[in-house]
C-alpha positions in Angstrom: 49.8 -163.6 186.2 47.5 -162.6 188.9 44.0 -161.3 188.2 44.9 -157.9 189.7 47.9 -157.7 187.3 45.6 -158.6 184.4 43.2 -155.9 185.5 46.1 -153.4 185.7 47.4 -154.3 182.3 44.0 -154.1 180.7 43.2 -150.7 182.5 46.5 -149.3 181.2 45.5 -150.4 177.7 42.2 -148.6 178.1 44.0 -145.4 179.1 46.4 -145.7 176.2 43.7 -146.4 173.7 41.6 -143.5 175.0 44.6 -141.1 174.8 45.3 -142.3 171.2 41.6 -141.9 170.2 41.6 -138.4 171.8 44.7 -137.5 169.8 43.3 -138.9 166.5 40.0 -137.0 167.0 42.1 -133.8 167.5 44.0 -134.6 164.2 40.8 -135.1 162.3 39.2 -131.9 163.7 42.2 -129.9 162.7 42.9 -131.5 159.4 42.3 -128.1 157.6 43.8 -125.9 160.4 46.7 -123.9 159.1 49.8 -124.5 161.2 48.4 -127.5 163.0 51.0 -130.4 163.2 49.7 -134.0 163.3 50.2 -135.7 166.6 50.4 -139.3 167.8 50.8 -141.1 171.2 54.2 -142.4 172.0 53.5 -145.8 173.8 56.0 -148.0 175.8 55.7 -151.2 177.6 55.7 -151.0 181.4 57.4 -153.6 183.6 56.0 -154.6 187.0 58.1 -155.1 190.2 59.0 -158.7 189.2 60.1 -157.8 185.8 57.0 -159.2 184.1 54.5 -157.3 181.9 53.1 -154.3 183.6 50.9 -153.0 180.8 51.4 -149.9 178.6 52.0 -146.3 179.3 51.8 -143.1 177.3 55.2 -141.5 177.4 54.3 -138.4 175.4 52.2 -136.9 172.6 54.5 -136.6 169.6 54.3 -133.6 167.2 55.3 -134.5 163.6 57.5 -131.6 162.6 60.7 -131.0 160.8 62.9 -128.1 162.1 64.7 -127.8 158.8 61.4 -127.5 156.8 60.0 -125.1 159.5 63.0 -122.8 159.0 62.7 -123.1 155.2 59.0 -122.1 155.5 59.9 -119.1 157.7 62.4 -117.9 155.1 60.1 -118.6 152.1 57.2 -116.8 153.8 59.3 -113.8 154.5 60.5 -113.6 150.9 56.9 -113.9 149.8 55.8 -111.1 152.1 58.6 -108.8 150.7 57.9 -109.5 147.1 54.1 -109.1 147.4 54.4 -105.8 149.3 57.0 -104.4 146.9 55.2 -105.6 143.7 51.9 -104.0 144.9 53.4 -100.6 145.5 55.7 -100.7 142.4 52.6 -101.4 140.3 50.8 -98.5 141.9 53.7 -96.2 141.3 54.0 -97.4 137.7 50.3 -96.5 137.2 50.8 -93.1 138.7 53.4 -92.2 136.0 51.2 -93.4 133.2 52.1 -95.6 130.2 54.0 -93.9 127.4 51.8 -92.7 124.6 48.6 -92.6 126.6 48.6 -88.8 126.6 48.9 -88.3 130.3 52.5 -89.4 130.8 55.2 -86.7 131.0 56.7 -87.5 127.6 53.3 -87.0 125.9 52.6 -83.8 127.8 56.0 -82.4 126.8 55.4 -83.5 123.2 52.0 -81.7 123.2 53.6 -78.5 124.3 56.2 -78.8 121.6 53.4 -79.4 119.0 51.6 -76.3 120.2 54.8 -74.2 120.0 55.5 -75.5 116.5 51.9 -74.5 115.4 52.4 -71.0 116.9 55.6 -70.4 115.0 53.6 -70.5 111.8 51.4 -67.6 113.0 53.1 -65.8 116.0 50.7 -62.9 115.8 47.7 -65.3 116.3 46.8 -64.9 120.0 44.7 -68.1 119.8 47.9 -70.1 118.9 49.7 -68.5 121.8 46.8 -69.4 124.1 47.1 -73.0 122.9 50.8 -72.9 123.9 49.9 -71.6 127.4 47.2 -74.3 127.8 49.6 -77.0 126.8 52.2 -75.6 129.2 49.5 -75.6 132.0 48.6 -79.2 131.2 52.2 -80.2 131.4 52.8 -78.3 134.7 49.7 -79.9 136.2 50.8 -83.3 135.0 54.2 -82.8 136.7 52.5 -81.7 139.9 49.9 -84.5 139.8 52.6 -87.2 139.3 54.8 -85.8 142.1 51.7 -85.8 144.4 51.0 -89.4 143.4 54.6 -90.4 144.1 54.6 -88.7 147.5 51.3 -90.4 148.2 52.8 -93.8 147.5 55.6 -92.9 149.9 53.2 -91.8 152.6 51.1 -95.0 152.3 54.2 -97.3 152.3 55.6 -95.4 155.3 52.3 -95.7 157.2 52.0 -99.4 156.3 55.6 -100.0 157.4 55.0 -98.4 160.8 51.7 -100.2 161.2 53.4 -103.5 160.4 56.2 -102.8 163.0 53.5 -102.2 165.6 51.8 -105.5 164.7 55.2 -107.2 164.7 55.9 -106.0 168.2 52.6 -107.5 169.4 53.4 -110.8 167.9 56.9 -110.9 169.4 55.3 -110.4 172.8 52.9 -113.3 172.0 55.9 -115.6 171.2 57.6 -114.6 174.5 54.4 -115.3 176.4 53.9 -118.7 174.7 57.6 -119.5 175.5 56.9 -119.0 179.1 53.7 -121.2 179.1 55.5 -124.0 177.2 58.5 -124.0 179.5 56.3 -124.0 182.6 54.0 -126.8 181.2 57.0 -129.0 180.4 58.4 -128.6 183.9 55.1 -129.9 185.3 54.9 -132.7 182.8 51.9 -131.2 180.9 51.3 -131.7 177.2 52.5 -128.6 175.2 51.6 -129.7 171.6 48.7 -127.2 171.2 50.8 -124.4 172.7 53.6 -125.2 170.3 51.1 -125.1 167.4 50.0 -121.7 168.5 53.6 -120.5 168.7 54.4 -121.8 165.3 51.4 -120.0 163.9 52.5 -116.7 165.4 56.1 -117.3 164.1 54.5 -117.9 160.6 52.7 -114.5 160.9 55.9 -112.8 162.0 57.9 -114.3 159.2 55.5 -112.8 156.7 56.4 -109.4 158.2 60.2 -109.7 158.6 62.9 -112.4 158.1 63.8 -114.3 161.3 66.4 -116.6 162.7 65.1 -119.1 165.2 67.2 -120.6 168.1 65.6 -123.5 169.8 66.3 -124.1 173.5 66.3 -127.4 175.3 63.5 -126.3 177.7 61.1 -125.7 174.8 61.6 -122.0 174.3 62.4 -120.5 170.9 64.5 -117.3 170.7 64.0 -115.0 167.7 66.7 -112.9 166.0 66.1 -110.1 163.5 69.0 -108.6 161.6 71.3 -110.4 164.1 69.7 -108.8 167.1 67.7 -110.8 169.6 64.1 -109.6 169.7 62.7 -112.6 171.7 64.8 -114.2 174.5 62.8 -116.7 176.4 59.9 -114.8 178.0 61.3 -111.4 177.1 60.6 -109.4 173.9 62.4 -106.3 172.6 60.2 -104.1 170.4 61.3 -102.6 167.1 60.9 -98.9 166.2 60.2 -97.3 162.8 61.0 -93.6 162.2 61.2 -91.2 159.3 63.8 -88.5 158.6 63.4 -85.1 156.9 64.0 -86.7 153.5 61.2 -89.2 154.0 63.4 -92.2 154.4 62.3 -94.8 157.0 64.7 -96.5 159.5 64.2 -99.5 161.7 65.9 -99.8 165.1 66.1 -102.0 168.2 67.1 -100.4 171.5 68.3 -97.4 169.6 70.5 -99.4 167.2 69.6 -99.0 163.5 69.0 -102.3 161.7 67.5 -101.1 158.4 70.2 -102.5 156.2 70.2 -105.8 158.1 66.6 -106.6 157.2 66.5 -108.9 154.1 62.8 -109.8 153.5 59.3 -109.7 154.8 56.5 -107.2 154.0 58.2 -104.6 156.2 61.3 -105.0 154.0 59.2 -104.6 150.9 57.7 -101.4 152.1 61.2 -100.1 153.2 62.5 -100.8 149.7 59.6 -98.9 148.2 60.1 -95.9 150.4 63.9 -95.8 150.6 64.8 -97.0 147.1 62.0 -97.1 144.5 60.1 -94.0 145.5 63.3 -92.1 146.5 64.8 -92.7 143.0 61.6 -91.9 141.2 60.9 -88.8 143.2 64.4 -87.5 142.6 64.2 -88.2 138.9 60.8 -86.5 138.6 62.0 -83.4 140.5 65.3 -83.2 138.6 63.3 -83.5 135.3 60.9 -80.8 136.5 63.8 -78.5 137.3 65.4 -79.1 133.9 62.1 -78.3 132.1 61.5 -75.1 134.1 65.1 -74.0 133.6 65.1 -74.6 129.9 61.8 -72.9 129.2 62.4 -70.0 131.6 65.8 -69.4 130.0 64.2 -69.0 126.6 61.1 -67.2 127.7 63.0 -64.6 129.9 65.0 -63.5 126.9 61.9 -62.9 124.7 59.0 -60.5 124.8 55.3 -60.4 124.0 54.0 -57.8 121.7 53.4 -55.1 122.7 55.3 -56.0 125.9 54.4 -55.5 129.5 54.0 -52.2 131.4 54.5 -54.0 134.7 57.1 -56.7 135.5 56.9 -58.7 138.8 59.7 -61.2 139.2 61.2 -63.6 141.8 65.0 -63.2 141.4 67.3 -66.1 142.4 69.1 -64.0 145.0 68.1 -62.6 148.4 68.6 -59.1 149.5 72.3 -58.1 149.7 73.5 -61.4 148.2 76.5 -60.6 145.9 76.5 -61.7 142.2 78.4 -60.7 139.1 77.0 -60.1 135.6 79.5 -60.6 132.8 78.0 -58.6 130.0 75.4 -55.9 129.3 71.6 -55.6 129.5 69.6 -53.2 127.3 66.4 -52.1 128.9 64.0 -50.3 126.5 60.6 -48.6 126.5 58.6 -49.3 123.4 55.2 -48.1 122.1 52.4 -50.3 120.8 54.2 -50.8 117.4 57.4 -52.0 119.0 59.2 -48.7 118.4 61.8 -47.6 120.9 61.0 -44.4 122.8 63.8 -44.7 125.4 66.6 -47.1 126.2 69.3 -47.7 128.8 72.4 -50.0 128.8 72.9 -51.5 132.2 76.5 -52.5 133.2 76.7 -53.8 136.8 79.8 -53.6 139.0 81.5 -56.7 140.2 80.1 -57.8 142.5 76.6 -56.4 142.4 73.4 -56.8 144.4 69.8 -56.9 143.5 69.4 -53.5 145.2 72.2 -52.2 143.0 70.4 -53.3 139.9 67.2 -51.6 141.1 69.0 -48.4 141.7 70.7 -48.5 138.3 67.4 -48.3 136.4 66.9 -44.9 134.9 64.2 -44.6 132.3 61.5 -41.9 132.2 58.4 -42.8 134.1 59.9 -46.2 135.2 60.2 -47.1 138.9 61.8 -50.2 140.4 61.7 -51.8 143.9 62.8 -55.0 145.6 60.7 -56.0 148.7 60.3 -59.3 150.4 62.1 -61.2 147.6 59.9 -59.7 144.8 61.4 -57.5 142.1 59.0 -55.0 140.6 59.7 -52.8 137.5 56.8 -50.5 136.8 56.4 -48.4 133.6 52.7 -47.6 134.0 53.5 -44.0 134.9 55.3 -43.5 131.6 53.5 -41.0 129.3 52.3 -41.8 126.8 51.7 -45.5 127.7 54.9 -47.5 127.2 55.9 -51.1 127.6 59.1 -52.7 128.8 61.4 -54.8 126.6 64.9 -56.0 127.3 67.7 -57.9 125.6 71.0 -59.3 127.0 74.3 -59.2 125.3 74.9 -62.7 123.7 77.1 -64.9 125.9 76.5 -62.9 129.0 76.1 -64.9 132.2 75.7 -64.4 136.0 78.0 -65.6 138.6 77.1 -66.0 142.3 79.7 -65.2 144.9 79.3 -68.0 147.4 81.2 -68.8 150.6 83.0 -71.6 148.9 83.9 -69.6 145.8 82.2 -68.2 142.8 79.6 -70.4 141.0 78.7 -69.8 137.4 74.9 -70.1 137.1 75.0 -70.4 133.3 72.0 -68.2 132.8 71.4 -64.7 131.5 70.6 -61.7 133.7 66.9 -61.6 132.6 66.5 -65.3 133.6 68.5 -64.8 136.8 66.2 -61.9 137.7 63.1 -63.9 136.7 61.9 -61.0 134.6 59.7 -63.1 132.3 59.6 -66.6 133.6 57.1 -68.9 132.0 56.9 -71.4 134.8 57.2 -71.5 138.6 58.5 -74.4 140.6 58.2 -74.9 144.3 61.4 -75.1 146.5 61.1 -78.9 146.7 60.6 -79.1 142.8 57.3 -81.0 143.3 54.8 -78.3 142.3 55.0 -76.7 138.9 52.7 -74.1 137.5 52.4 -71.5 134.7 52.9 -68.0 135.9 49.5 -66.7 137.1 49.7 -63.5 134.9 50.6 -65.5 131.8 47.8 -68.0 132.6 45.3 -65.2 132.9 46.6 -63.4 129.8 48.0 -65.9 127.3 48.8 -63.0 124.9 51.8 -62.2 127.3 53.6 -65.3 126.0 57.0 -64.1 124.9 57.0 -65.1 121.2 59.2 -62.3 119.9 62.9 -61.8 120.5 64.4 -58.3 120.6 67.9 -58.0 119.2 70.7 -56.7 121.5 72.6 -53.7 120.0 75.9 -52.6 121.3 75.0 -49.0 120.6 71.7 -47.5 121.7 69.1 -47.9 118.9 67.7 -44.7 117.3 64.5 -43.5 118.6 61.7 -44.8 116.5 63.6 -48.0 115.5 61.4 -51.1 115.6 63.1 -53.7 117.8 60.4 -56.3 117.3 57.1 -56.9 115.7 54.0 -59.1 116.2 55.0 -61.4 113.4 58.3 -62.2 115.1 58.2 -65.8 116.2 61.9 -66.3 117.0 61.3 -66.8 120.7 58.8 -69.5 120.0 61.6 -71.3 118.2 63.9 -70.6 121.2 61.2 -72.3 123.4 61.2 -75.3 121.1 65.0 -75.5 121.3 64.6 -75.3 125.1 62.4 -78.4 125.0 64.8 -80.2 122.7 67.8 -79.3 124.9 70.0 -82.1 126.2 69.9 -82.8 130.0 71.6 -85.2 132.4 70.0 -86.4 135.6 70.9 -89.1 138.2 74.2 -90.9 138.2 74.5 -90.8 142.1 72.8 -92.1 145.2 71.9 -95.4 143.5 70.2 -93.6 140.6 71.0 -94.5 137.0 72.2 -91.7 134.8 69.6 -90.5 132.3 70.7 -88.3 129.4 69.0 -87.0 126.4 66.2 -84.6 125.4 63.6 -83.7 128.0 61.0 -85.9 126.4 63.5 -88.8 126.0 64.5 -88.6 129.7 60.9 -88.5 130.8 60.1 -91.6 128.8 63.2 -93.3 130.2 61.9 -92.7 133.7 58.5 -94.2 132.9 59.9 -97.2 131.0 62.4 -97.9 133.8 59.7 -97.9 136.4 57.4 -100.1 134.2 60.3 -102.6 133.9 60.8 -102.6 137.6 57.1 -103.2 138.2 57.2 -106.2 135.7 60.3 -107.6 137.4 58.7 -107.2 140.8 55.6 -109.1 139.6 57.7 -111.9 138.3 59.6 -112.1 141.6 56.3 -112.2 143.5 55.1 -115.1 141.4 58.4 -117.1 141.9 58.5 -116.4 145.7 54.8 -117.5 146.0 55.5 -120.8 144.1 58.6 -121.4 146.3 56.6 -120.8 149.5 53.8 -123.1 148.3 56.3 -125.9 147.5 57.8 -125.7 151.0 54.3 -125.8 152.5 53.6 -128.9 150.4 56.6 -130.6 151.8 55.6 -129.7 155.3 52.2 -131.2 154.7 53.8 -134.6 154.0 55.4 -134.5 157.4 52.9 -132.5 159.6 49.7 -132.8 157.6 46.8 -134.9 158.6 45.7 -137.8 156.3 42.0 -138.6 157.0 42.5 -142.2 155.6 45.4 -142.9 157.9 43.6 -141.5 160.9 40.5 -143.6 160.2 42.8 -146.7 160.0 44.3 -145.7 163.4 40.8 -145.3 164.8 39.9 -148.8 163.8 43.1 -150.1 165.4 42.6 -148.4 168.7 38.9 -149.2 168.8 39.9 -152.9 168.6 42.6 -152.3 171.2 40.1 -150.5 173.5 37.5 -153.3 173.0 40.0 -156.0 173.7 41.2 -154.3 176.9 37.6 -153.8 178.0 37.0 -157.5 177.3 40.0 -158.5 179.4 38.7 -156.3 182.3 35.3 -157.9 181.9 36.7 -161.5 182.0 39.0 -160.7 184.9 36.1 -159.1 186.8 33.9 -162.2 186.2 36.7 -164.5 187.4 37.2 -162.4 190.5 33.5 -162.7 191.2 33.5 -166.5 190.7 36.4 -166.8 193.1 34.6 -164.8 195.7 31.5 -167.0 195.4 33.7 -170.1 195.7 35.3 -168.7 198.8 31.9 -168.2 200.4 
């Protein structure tokens, strides 16, 4: 072998050893860098023109990765992201409803109202007992409103988080597309792309925490990304996702106008979607249905009773609008009573079929009493009656109101006093999320309808006592209202809940607590699975300092030997030159 060939061989060895040492130093420096894949030089023998030894060449820098494990990591990371996001919000929602028996949960608040009513039945004439009932009802109403506000708060935060994560996702998809372009271009020019691929894998890892992906690897080095079967990264082009909310508060994901919400299986975006569209939607609907049941039961009882001595002014919110037809099957007795509960005037009201609220107003004919219906509010005013009189009413047992709707008549199942809202105990917003005790009752607890006038088919004699301060029958009716059986749910993915109001409220809380516990267990399992996959990846792609140190020693020796060959060949060449002189 010629001296020049020896020099060439030794020089190629130097270059190869230097490339190996550079690679090893990068491995050691990035031993703790998340997403870094260990690298090594791929060396091959090089032949000269005569077929002899031509030294060594660096064919490429090899990344130690496993596509199967990488895809498993993407899936496990997505599932971990989903379970962690869902568990966090489920726990927050569970805390908002309160633990049963703590005193602030709905079941406890309903039970406290029942206790106050029971205590008042023992002394109906005691205004302080009635005040305690109103205070308990106010605490319950505020509890319902507070819990509904907390539930909608969880919905708002999860919705905002979901939209923020989608915006972040779109930025990361654009990054993958950009790195695809750089990797393909670098490979075409023969440049090393290992670090670019590490960067891309790190971004893919971040994306997989947000949403589940499917990866398609191209021969040129690019990786295409699919979400819910739709291509969101194709080579150097990225298609953004969009998140939008509808009037019901549900969130939808779309790509190029096509909805993909149901196609997303995991990732923190999925976790927040499940919170908003399933967990919160079910809980919110249950709370609102329960609130409506509570208000309906208590108002039905309260509207049929009266306080003593009654009210000279009644302001109500009927369930009908102006001119809307309804029918009343039965009779209503409207009476004026003095401070002792004695009747001074009475009127039996029988409405035509169908009737209107205006027709009811026009039918009232008691001395000194006026009635009006303006802007949805019904007013019956007896303040002009002389001497001072109060209004009392009683409906015929079994009488109900029927609404005449476009699709046919609908039995409301309520009495005319309740239908007219003559003496409601509670108010409820149109969306059933804000409950409150009637302002006049809250200001004057003595107006609590504790007594129950008896309906008489014939007009009572003047001077007859229709009720008295010691009459607590309507307090018992209110207790029966709280004990009434209700059924909620059973549709739209909601389980059916049946039983007393307190039992149903407890069922809602316990169900959510169970869901929060299950979500926490699912979070722990998914975290363990993801950690196990990462551990397996570390055996393939991780850096072992001991192995790298051994490689350093090997290539140091190789580098030294090549340098020695160059030194010897150089000395020989110089000796030959001197001999030739």
